[in-house]
C-alpha positions in Angstrom: 102.1 -28.8 -8.3 99.0 -30.4 -6.7 98.7 -32.0 -3.3 98.2 -35.5 -4.8 101.8 -36.7 -4.2 101.7 -35.7 -0.5 98.4 -37.5 -0.2 99.8 -40.7 -1.8 102.9 -40.5 0.4 100.7 -40.3 3.5 98.7 -43.3 2.4 102.0 -45.2 1.5 103.3 -44.5 5.0 100.0 -45.6 6.7 99.5 -48.8 4.6 102.4 -49.3 2.2 101.4 -52.8 1.0 97.7 -52.0 0.5 96.7 -52.2 -3.2 95.9 -48.8 -4.6 95.2 -49.7 -8.2 94.1 -53.1 -9.4 93.9 -53.5 -13.2 92.8 -57.1 -12.7 94.5 -58.5 -15.8 97.8 -56.9 -14.9 100.0 -56.5 -11.8 98.3 -54.6 -9.0 100.0 -51.4 -7.7 100.5 -50.8 -3.9 100.3 -47.4 -2.3 104.0 -47.4 -1.7 104.7 -48.3 -5.3 102.2 -45.8 -6.7 103.7 -42.9 -4.8 107.2 -43.3 -6.2 105.9 -44.1 -9.7 103.9 -40.9 -9.7 106.9 -39.0 -8.5 109.2 -40.5 -11.1 106.7 -40.1 -14.0 105.8 -36.5 -13.1 109.4 -35.5 -13.0 109.9 -37.0 -16.5 106.8 -35.3 -17.8 108.1 -31.9 -16.6 111.4 -32.6 -18.4 109.8 -33.7 -21.7 106.8 -31.3 -22.1 106.5 -27.5 -21.9 104.8 -26.0 -18.9 101.2 -24.9 -19.5 100.7 -27.0 -22.6 98.0 -29.8 -22.3 98.9 -33.4 -22.8 96.0 -35.4 -24.4 95.2 -38.8 -22.9 93.0 -41.4 -24.5 93.7 -44.7 -22.8 91.4 -47.5 -21.6 91.2 -48.1 -17.9 94.2 -49.7 -16.4 97.4 -49.0 -14.3 98.9 -46.9 -17.1 95.8 -44.6 -17.3 95.7 -44.2 -13.6 99.4 -43.4 -13.3 99.4 -40.8 -16.0 96.3 -39.0 -14.6 98.1 -38.7 -11.2 101.5 -37.8 -12.7 100.0 -35.0 -14.8 98.3 -33.6 -11.7 101.6 -33.6 -9.8 103.5 -32.2 -12.7 101.1 -29.3 -13.1 100.5 -30.2 -16.8 96.9 -29.8 -18.0 95.4 -33.1 -18.8 93.0 -33.3 -21.8 91.2 -36.5 -21.0 89.5 -38.0 -24.1 86.9 -40.7 -23.7 87.5 -43.8 -25.9 84.1 -43.3 -27.6 85.2 -39.9 -29.1 85.5 -40.1 -32.9 88.7 -39.2 -34.6 87.1 -35.9 -35.6 86.2 -35.1 -32.0 89.7 -36.0 -30.8 91.2 -33.6 -33.4 88.8 -30.8 -32.5 89.6 -31.1 -28.8 93.4 -31.3 -29.3 93.3 -28.3 -31.6 90.9 -26.3 -29.5 93.1 -26.5 -26.4 96.5 -26.6 -28.0 97.5 -30.1 -26.8 101.2 -30.7 -27.3 101.0 -34.5 -27.6 98.6 -37.5 -27.4 99.0 -40.6 -25.3 96.7 -43.3 -26.7 98.6 -46.5 -26.1 101.1 -48.0 -23.6 104.0 -47.7 -22.9 103.7 -44.1 -22.0 106.8 -43.0 -23.8 105.0 -43.5 -27.1 103.2 -40.2 -27.0 102.4 -38.8 -30.4 103.4 -35.2 -31.0 100.5 -32.9 -32.0 100.7 -29.9 -34.3 98.2 -27.8 -32.4 99.1 -24.2 -31.8 99.4 -23.0 -28.2 96.1 -21.7 -26.8 95.6 -19.5 -23.7 94.1 -21.4 -20.7 92.8 -20.1 -17.4 95.6 -20.0 -14.9 95.8 -23.2 -12.8 94.1 -25.4 -15.3 94.8 -29.1 -14.4 92.1 -30.8 -16.5 90.2 -29.9 -19.6 86.9 -31.7 -20.2 85.0 -31.3 -23.4 81.3 -31.4 -23.0 78.4 -29.8 -24.7 75.6 -30.6 -22.3 72.4 -29.6 -24.1 73.8 -26.6 -25.8 75.5 -26.2 -29.2 79.2 -26.2 -29.8 81.3 -28.3 -27.4 83.5 -26.2 -25.1 86.5 -27.3 -23.1 85.8 -26.8 -19.4 88.9 -26.0 -17.4 89.2 -27.3 -13.8 91.9 -26.9 -11.2 93.5 -29.7 -9.2 92.5 -28.0 -6.0 88.8 -28.0 -7.1 88.8 -31.7 -8.1 90.4 -32.7 -4.9 88.0 -30.6 -2.9 85.0 -32.4 -4.5 86.6 -35.8 -4.0 87.2 -35.0 -0.3 83.6 -33.8 0.0 82.4 -37.1 -1.3 84.5 -38.9 1.2 83.2 -36.7 4.0 79.6 -37.3 2.8 79.7 -41.1 2.5 82.4 -42.0 5.1 85.8 -43.7 4.6 84.2 -47.0 5.6 83.2 -47.4 1.9 86.8 -47.4 0.8 86.9 -51.0 -0.2 87.2 -52.0 -3.9 85.7 -49.5 -6.3 85.1 -50.7 -9.9 85.6 -48.2 -12.7 82.5 -48.8 -14.9 82.0 -45.4 -16.5 84.3 -44.9 -19.6 87.8 -43.6 -19.0 88.0 -39.8 -19.5 84.5 -39.2 -18.0 84.9 -36.6 -15.3 82.5 -38.2 -12.8 84.5 -41.4 -12.7 87.8 -39.6 -12.4 86.8 -37.3 -9.5 84.1 -39.3 -7.6 85.6 -42.7 -8.4 89.3 -42.6 -8.8 90.4 -39.6 -6.7 87.8 -40.3 -4.0 88.9 -43.9 -3.7 92.6 -42.9 -3.3 91.7 -40.2 -0.7 89.8 -42.7 1.3 92.6 -45.3 1.1 90.6 -47.8 -1.0 91.5 -49.9 -4.0 90.6 -48.6 -7.5 89.8 -51.6 -9.6 90.2 -50.6 -13.3 90.1 -53.4 -15.8 89.9 -52.7 -19.5 86.3 -51.9 -20.6 85.8 -55.0 -22.8 86.6 -57.2 -19.7 83.5 -55.9 -17.9 81.1 -56.0 -20.9 81.7 -52.6 -22.2 83.5 -53.2 -25.5 80.8 -50.8 -26.7 79.8 -48.6 -23.8 76.5 -47.8 -25.4 75.5 -51.5 -25.9 76.7 -53.1 -22.7 76.8 -56.8 -21.9 75.3 -56.5 -18.5 75.6 -60.2 -17.6 79.4 -59.9 -18.1 79.4 -56.7 -16.0 77.6 -58.4 -13.1 80.1 -61.3 -13.1 83.0 -58.9 -13.2 81.5 -57.2 -10.1 81.2 -60.6 -8.4 84.6 -62.0 -9.4 86.5 -58.8 -8.4 84.7 -58.6 -5.0 83.6 -55.0 -5.7 82.1 -52.9 -2.9 81.3 -49.6 -4.7 80.2 -48.4 -8.2 79.3 -45.2 -10.0 76.7 -45.8 -12.7 74.5 -43.9 -15.1 70.8 -44.9 -15.0 71.0 -47.1 -18.1 73.8 -49.2 -16.5 71.8 -49.5 -13.3 68.8 -50.6 -15.2 70.9 -53.3 -17.0 72.3 -54.6 -13.8 68.9 -54.7 -12.1 67.5 -56.7 -15.0 70.3 -59.3 -14.8 69.7 -59.7 -11.1 66.0 -60.0 -11.5 66.3 -62.6 -14.3 69.1 -64.7 -12.7 68.3 -64.5 -9.0 72.0 -63.4 -8.4 72.7 -60.9 -5.7 75.7 -58.6 -4.9 75.9 -58.5 -1.1 79.4 -57.1 -1.0 78.3 -53.7 -2.5 78.0 -51.0 0.1 77.5 -48.0 -2.2 76.1 -47.7 -5.7 76.0 -44.0 -6.8 73.9 -43.2 -9.9 74.0 -39.9 -11.8 74.5 -38.3 -15.2 70.8 -38.2 -15.8 67.6 -38.3 -13.8 66.9 -41.9 -12.5 63.3 -43.1 -12.4 62.2 -43.6 -8.8 60.7 -47.0 -9.8 64.2 -48.1 -11.0 65.7 -47.0 -7.6 63.0 -49.0 -5.8 63.6 -52.1 -7.9 67.4 -51.8 -7.2 66.9 -51.4 -3.5 64.5 -54.4 -3.4 67.4 -56.4 -4.8 69.7 -55.2 -2.0 71.6 -52.7 -4.1 72.6 -49.7 -1.9 71.7 -47.1 -4.5 72.1 -43.4 -3.9 71.2 -40.9 -6.6 73.4 -37.8 -7.1 73.5 -34.7 -9.1 76.4 -32.8 -10.7 77.7 -30.6 -13.4 81.0 -30.4 -15.2 81.4 -26.8 -14.2 81.3 -28.1 -10.6 83.9 -30.8 -11.2 81.1 -33.4 -11.1 79.3 -34.1 -7.9 77.1 -31.4 -6.3 74.8 -33.5 -4.2 74.3 -37.1 -3.1 71.6 -39.0 -1.2 72.4 -40.3 2.2 72.2 -43.9 3.2 68.7 -43.7 4.6 66.9 -44.1 1.3 64.0 -42.2 2.7 63.3 -40.2 -0.4 63.7 -42.2 -3.6 64.1 -39.9 -6.6 65.8 -37.0 -4.7 69.4 -36.1 -5.5 70.1 -35.8 -1.8 71.7 -33.0 0.2 74.4 -30.7 -1.4 77.9 -31.7 -0.4 79.7 -29.7 2.2 81.4 -27.4 -0.3 78.3 -26.5 -2.2 75.1 -24.4 -1.5 71.9 -24.5 -3.6 68.9 -22.3 -3.9 65.9 -22.1 -6.2 65.2 -19.0 -8.4 61.7 -17.7 -8.8 61.3 -19.5 -12.1 62.4 -22.8 -10.5 66.0 -22.9 -11.8 68.6 -24.3 -9.5 71.3 -21.8 -8.6 74.6 -23.0 -7.0 77.2 -21.3 -4.9 80.6 -22.7 -4.2 83.8 -23.5 -6.1 83.4 -23.7 -9.9 85.5 -24.3 -12.9 88.2 -21.8 -13.9 86.3 -21.2 -17.2 86.6 -22.6 -20.6 89.4 -22.7 -23.1 90.4 -19.1 -24.0 87.9 -17.7 -21.5 88.1 -17.2 -17.7 84.9 -17.6 -15.7 83.6 -14.5 -14.0 82.9 -14.7 -10.3 79.4 -15.3 -9.1 76.8 -18.0 -8.7 76.1 -20.6 -11.4 72.7 -20.7 -13.0 72.4 -24.5 -13.9 69.6 -24.5 -16.4 68.1 -27.3 -14.4 64.6 -27.0 -12.8 64.2 -28.4 -9.3 63.1 -27.8 -5.7 64.5 -28.1 -2.2 62.3 -29.9 0.3 61.9 -29.2 4.0 64.8 -31.5 4.8 67.1 -29.6 2.5 67.2 -32.4 -0.2 67.5 -31.3 -3.8 65.0 -32.7 -6.4 65.8 -32.4 -10.1 62.6 -32.1 -12.2 63.9 -31.2 -15.7 65.8 -28.8 -17.8 64.7 -25.2 -18.0 65.1 -25.1 -21.8 63.3 -28.4 -22.4 60.0 -27.5 -20.8 57.0 -28.5 -23.0 54.0 -26.1 -22.9 51.0 -27.9 -24.4 48.2 -26.2 -26.2 46.2 -26.6 -23.0 48.7 -24.4 -21.2 50.2 -27.3 -19.2 54.0 -27.1 -18.5 55.5 -30.6 -18.7 59.2 -31.6 -18.2 60.0 -34.1 -20.9 62.4 -35.9 -18.5 59.5 -36.7 -16.2 57.6 -38.5 -19.0 60.8 -40.1 -20.3 61.5 -41.5 -16.9 58.0 -43.2 -16.9 58.8 -44.6 -20.4 62.3 -45.8 -19.5 60.9 -47.6 -16.5 59.5 -50.1 -19.0 62.0 -52.8 -19.8 60.8 -52.8 -23.5 62.1 -49.3 -24.1 65.8 -48.7 -24.4 65.8 -44.9 -25.1 63.1 -42.2 -25.3 62.9 -38.6 -26.3 59.6 -36.8 -25.4 58.6 -33.6 -27.3 55.4 -31.7 -27.9 55.7 -28.0 -27.3 52.5 -26.5 -28.7 50.8 -29.8 -29.3 47.8 -31.0 -27.3 49.8 -33.8 -25.6 53.3 -35.1 -25.5 54.7 -37.4 -28.2 57.8 -39.6 -28.2 60.6 -41.1 -30.2 61.3 -44.6 -28.8 64.1 -47.1 -29.3 63.1 -50.7 -28.6 65.2 -52.6 -26.1 64.9 -55.9 -28.0 63.7 -57.0 -31.4 60.5 -58.6 -30.2 59.1 -56.0 -27.8 55.6 -54.5 -28.0 56.1 -50.7 -27.8 52.4 -50.0 -27.9 51.8 -52.0 -24.8 54.9 -50.4 -23.1 53.6 -46.9 -23.8 50.1 -47.8 -22.5 51.7 -49.1 -19.3 53.8 -46.0 -18.9 50.8 -43.8 -19.5 48.9 -45.5 -16.7 51.5 -44.0 -14.2 51.1 -40.5 -15.6 48.3 -37.9 -15.2 46.1 -37.4 -18.3 47.7 -34.2 -19.5 51.2 -35.8 -19.5 50.4 -39.0 -21.3 52.1 -39.8 -24.5 49.5 -39.4 -27.3 51.6 -40.7 -30.2 55.0 -42.2 -30.8 57.3 -43.4 -33.5 60.2 -45.9 -33.5 63.7 -44.5 -33.9 67.3 -45.8 -34.3 69.6 -45.7 -31.3 70.8 -42.3 -30.1 74.6 -42.4 -29.8 77.5 -40.0 -29.7 78.6 -41.3 -33.1 75.4 -40.1 -34.8 75.4 -36.9 -32.8 72.2 -37.7 -30.9 73.8 -38.4 -27.5 76.5 -36.6 -25.4 79.4 -38.6 -24.0 77.8 -38.9 -20.6 74.5 -40.2 -22.0 72.4 -37.0 -22.3 70.0 -36.6 -25.3 71.1 -34.0 -27.8 67.5 -32.9 -28.3 68.0 -30.3 -31.0 70.0 -32.7 -33.1 67.4 -35.5 -32.7 64.6 -33.1 -33.5 66.4 -31.9 -36.6 66.7 -35.5 -37.8 63.2 -36.8 -37.0 60.8 -33.9 -36.3 61.8 -30.8 -38.4 60.0 -31.7 -41.6 60.2 -35.0 -43.4 63.2 -37.1 -42.2 65.9 -37.9 -44.7 65.7 -41.3 -46.1 68.9 -42.5 -44.4 67.3 -41.6 -41.0 64.2 -43.6 -42.0 66.3 -46.5 -43.1 68.1 -46.7 -39.8 64.8 -46.4 -37.9 63.0 -49.0 -40.0 65.7 -51.6 -39.6 66.5 -51.0 -35.9 64.8 -54.3 -34.9 66.7 -56.3 -37.5 69.9 -54.8 -36.3 69.0 -55.7 -32.7 68.2 -59.3 -33.7 71.6 -59.4 -35.6 73.5 -58.0 -32.6 72.0 -60.7 -30.3 73.7 -63.6 -32.3 76.0 -65.4 -29.8 78.9 -65.7 -32.3 78.8 -62.0 -32.9 78.7 -61.1 -29.2 81.6 -63.5 -28.5 83.6 -61.8 -31.3 82.9 -58.4 -29.9 84.1 -59.4 -26.4 87.1 -61.3 -27.8 86.0 -64.6 -26.3 86.6 -66.7 -29.4 89.4 -69.0 -30.2 91.7 -68.9 -33.2 89.8 -71.5 -35.1 86.5 -69.6 -34.8 88.3 -66.5 -36.0 89.7 -68.4 -39.0 86.2 -69.8 -39.7 84.8 -66.2 -39.8 87.6 -65.1 -42.2 86.9 -68.1 -44.5 83.2 -67.2 -44.7 84.1 -63.5 -45.1 86.3 -64.4 -48.1 83.5 -66.5 -49.7 81.1 -63.5 -49.7 83.7 -60.7 -50.2 85.0 -62.3 -53.4 81.5 -61.7 -54.8 81.5 -58.0 -53.9 83.0 -56.6 -57.1 81.0 -59.0 -59.4 77.8 -58.0 -57.6 78.7 -54.3 -58.0 79.4 -54.9 -61.7 76.1 -56.6 -62.1 74.2 -53.8 -60.5 76.2 -51.3 -62.5 75.2 -53.0 -65.8 71.5 -52.8 -64.9 71.8 -49.2 -63.7 73.8 -47.8 -66.6 70.9 -45.6 -67.6 71.1 -43.8 -64.2 74.4 -41.8 -64.2 74.3 -40.8 -60.5 74.0 -44.4 -59.4 76.4 -45.7 -62.0 79.1 -43.3 -61.0 78.6 -44.3 -57.3 78.9 -48.0 -58.2 82.1 -47.2 -60.2 83.6 -45.6 -57.0 82.6 -48.7 -55.0 84.1 -51.1 -57.5 87.4 -49.2 -57.4 87.4 -49.1 -53.7 86.4 -52.8 -53.1 88.7 -54.4 -55.6 91.3 -56.7 -53.9 89.6 -56.9 -50.5 89.3 -60.7 -50.8 93.1 -60.9 -51.0 93.3 -58.9 -47.8 91.3 -61.6 -46.1 93.6 -64.4 -47.4 96.6 -62.5 -46.1 95.0 -62.2 -42.7 94.3 -66.0 -42.7 97.9 -66.7 -43.4 99.1 -64.3 -40.7 96.7 -66.0 -38.2 98.2 -69.4 -39.1 95.5 -70.6 -41.4 95.8 -72.3 -44.8 94.8 -70.1 -47.7 94.9 -72.9 -50.2 92.3 -74.8 -48.2 90.1 -71.8 -48.0 90.3 -71.2 -51.8 89.3 -74.9 -52.3 86.5 -74.9 -49.8 82.8 -74.5 -50.3 81.0 -71.7 -48.5 78.5 -72.5 -45.7 74.9 -72.7 -46.8 74.1 -69.4 -45.0 76.9 -67.6 -46.9 75.8 -69.0 -50.2 72.2 -68.0 -49.5 73.2 -64.4 -48.8 75.2 -64.1 -52.0 72.5 -65.9 -54.1 69.8 -63.5 -52.7 71.9 -60.5 -53.8 72.4 -61.8 -57.3 68.7 -62.7 -57.6 67.5 -59.2 -56.6 69.9 -57.5 -59.0 69.0 -59.7 -61.9 65.2 -60.1 -61.4 64.2 -57.4 -58.9 64.9 -53.7 -58.5 68.7 -53.5 -58.9 68.7 -50.4 -56.6 68.0 -52.8 -53.8 71.7 -53.8 -53.8 72.3 -50.6 -51.8 70.5 -52.3 -49.0 73.3 -54.9 -48.9 75.9 -52.1 -49.0 74.2 -50.4 -46.0 74.2 -53.6 -43.9 77.8 -54.6 -44.6 79.3 -51.1 -44.2 77.2 -50.1 -41.1 78.2 -53.3 -39.4 81.8 -52.7 -40.3 81.7 -49.2 -38.9 80.0 -50.3 -35.7 81.8 -53.6 -35.0 84.9 -54.2 -37.1 87.6 -52.2 -35.2 86.2 -53.1 -31.7 85.9 -56.8 -32.6 89.4 -56.8 -34.1 90.9 -55.2 -31.0 89.1 -57.5 -28.6 90.1 -60.7 -30.5 93.7 -59.5 -31.1 94.1 -58.8 -27.4 92.7 -62.2 -26.3 94.5 -64.4 -28.9 97.8 -62.6 -29.1 97.7 -62.5 -32.9 99.8 -59.9 -34.8 98.2 -56.8 -36.4 98.8 -58.4 -39.8 96.0 -60.9 -39.0 93.4 -58.1 -38.8 94.1 -55.9 -41.8 90.7 -56.7 -43.4 88.7 -55.7 -40.3 90.7 -52.7 -39.2 91.2 -51.3 -42.7 87.6 -52.0 -43.8 86.2 -50.4 -40.6 88.2 -47.2 -41.3 87.3 -47.1 -45.0 83.6 -47.7 -44.3 83.3 -44.7 -42.0 83.8 -42.5 -45.1 81.7 -44.9 -47.1 78.7 -44.4 -44.8 78.8 -40.7 -45.2 78.9 -41.1 -48.9 76.1 -43.7 -48.8 73.9 -41.4 -46.7 74.3 -38.6 -49.2 73.6 -40.9 -52.1 70.4 -42.6 -50.8 69.1 -39.3 -49.4 69.0 -38.2 -53.1 66.7 -41.0 -54.1 63.2 -39.6 -54.5 61.4 -42.7 -55.9 59.4 -44.5 -53.3 59.9 -47.9 -55.0 63.7 -47.5 -54.9 63.6 -46.6 -51.2 61.3 -49.6 -50.4 63.6 -51.9 -52.3 66.6 -50.8 -50.3 64.8 -51.0 -47.0 63.6 -54.6 -47.8 67.0 -55.7 -48.9 68.6 -54.2 -45.7 66.1 -56.2 -43.6 66.8 -59.4 -45.6 70.6 -58.9 -45.3 70.6 -58.4 -41.6 68.9 -61.8 -41.4 71.1 -63.5 -44.0 74.4 -62.0 -42.7 73.3 -63.0 -39.2 73.0 -66.5 -40.6 76.7 -66.3 -41.7 77.8 -65.5 -38.2 75.5 -68.1 -36.7 77.0 -70.8 -38.9 80.4 -70.4 -37.2 81.4 -73.2 -34.8 82.0 -71.8 -31.4 83.3 -75.0 -29.8 86.6 -73.3 -28.9 85.1 -69.8 -28.6 85.7 -69.4 -24.9 89.2 -70.6 -24.5 90.3 -67.1 -23.7 87.4 -66.2 -21.4 
């Protein structure tokens, strides 16, 4: 058993009616209520699940997620916390690797799904298992004790003072260790209120493409006093404040970590009145190692180590830590001794820790200059035109970069030139190329936002990139333009009305009923190419009947299917279909795969999230979303099949035709969404 229930009881005795957990959209939970609910649920968990076997949890933020986290701590059952952005494959791997006995992925909590994973030995005292790969290869489950996590949480309270225990907003995704320890547990130890709305409600329907304006308004409306952010989230909030003139005077603490934060961003944030403090931490240390104090005298430093940690610098510049560490990893107990972090840094005369890069990432140019890529990346990311950057160049005369544009219309050349002006000559970016977004889904980003450098280099730098990689990179601006369409953004956040959803389904039916005829037309013109003909046969078999799915959804949502059948498509929908027929009949029929790419990649990225958001806001039954949810699941497999297929195309003309069609289809499909009337779109906002 942990000390958490004793802590909650003490808080309940001191201020029983104070709100401990506020999910915003649901009933708040007082400290008195939280204490007895944790006691009751922990006793039930002990009765229902075997001791020592982990229970996997994959819930959005809310009262249920908070309650089960605390109850598992009290019950002494290891919690396998799985972020919502984990793929189904990652979830299965984590469950099997640590031998989880059940998965809780929806409320009410009694609906846990039994898992077939075999028991796995865990280090004694394991209370939480966090899967992280950092910048190394195979992900490992890091095992932490309850005592260790509570020790770190108390050190954070000691460092910042309990006066900041106001209303803390959970911004980082559920399942992320930093938020759990430094946000959730720290807030409860200090006697504050943990504000934990569902991620879509604060602009994080997709945590890797946030709606920062919505996030800022959530901070305002919930009267938030503290936040924990990653640098990208801080940059987004700063941009909104700069553009709107809005300010957040109630905030008393904004901690930022997970990656190095450019000093220029910290200065911009502080100029807007944001009380930003940069921190540094590692999963093996149960998150926080150091944190800036309130003085703000050294922008860019990671502050002093917390009271429970000691830091020193090895001869080669690596940061070495002493203090409490993780118990080990799944199946392997950690041996005693200091922790070599792999991070390069220094400690100044005031004892502040400065992080300057990763030991394994150092670039040594052909001029013999050692350059930390994170340093150059920070200069690039300080430019608002650049969303993501990876710098490389070991053995080259100067660094080079892969850049992801922040918007469709930005000038990356000018952005690089401006960033270079802030760097010494030897560290300036000599060349760059545009890339598609780095995400956990494509294996190019860890769950906490760190670059998977080896995977990115394998995709873009180790020889000629595969055509699918080039297709994603060459259409990234078209995708950004598509994602900026108001109707699409409203659908993703769930802020559309029933009539708007029905209007979308009607247009979907008008173009989906042409899918099989288009496939058949392309098949007829490509009959002489057995590989493509066979692929089209598979698509035809898979896509047949999807138009009827849509009609069934319309009926379930209260729409009139006969009226849809009798209606004419919007001009934008007809234009998209006509363009596809024209290219198949009179152009290169291989171009049709560009349309396949757009429709299926959009489905994978947006369908299930959009369906969940709309269903939640409108209260429609699951039967009204079978096309979106089923199509999204199917197209995950389709995209893997598609990538393998197009990577086998050697003809430059075929590749060019697919790329051009993809660009055309992002524009035309965007027109379909833009044609939807949003007059009632915000009735649920």
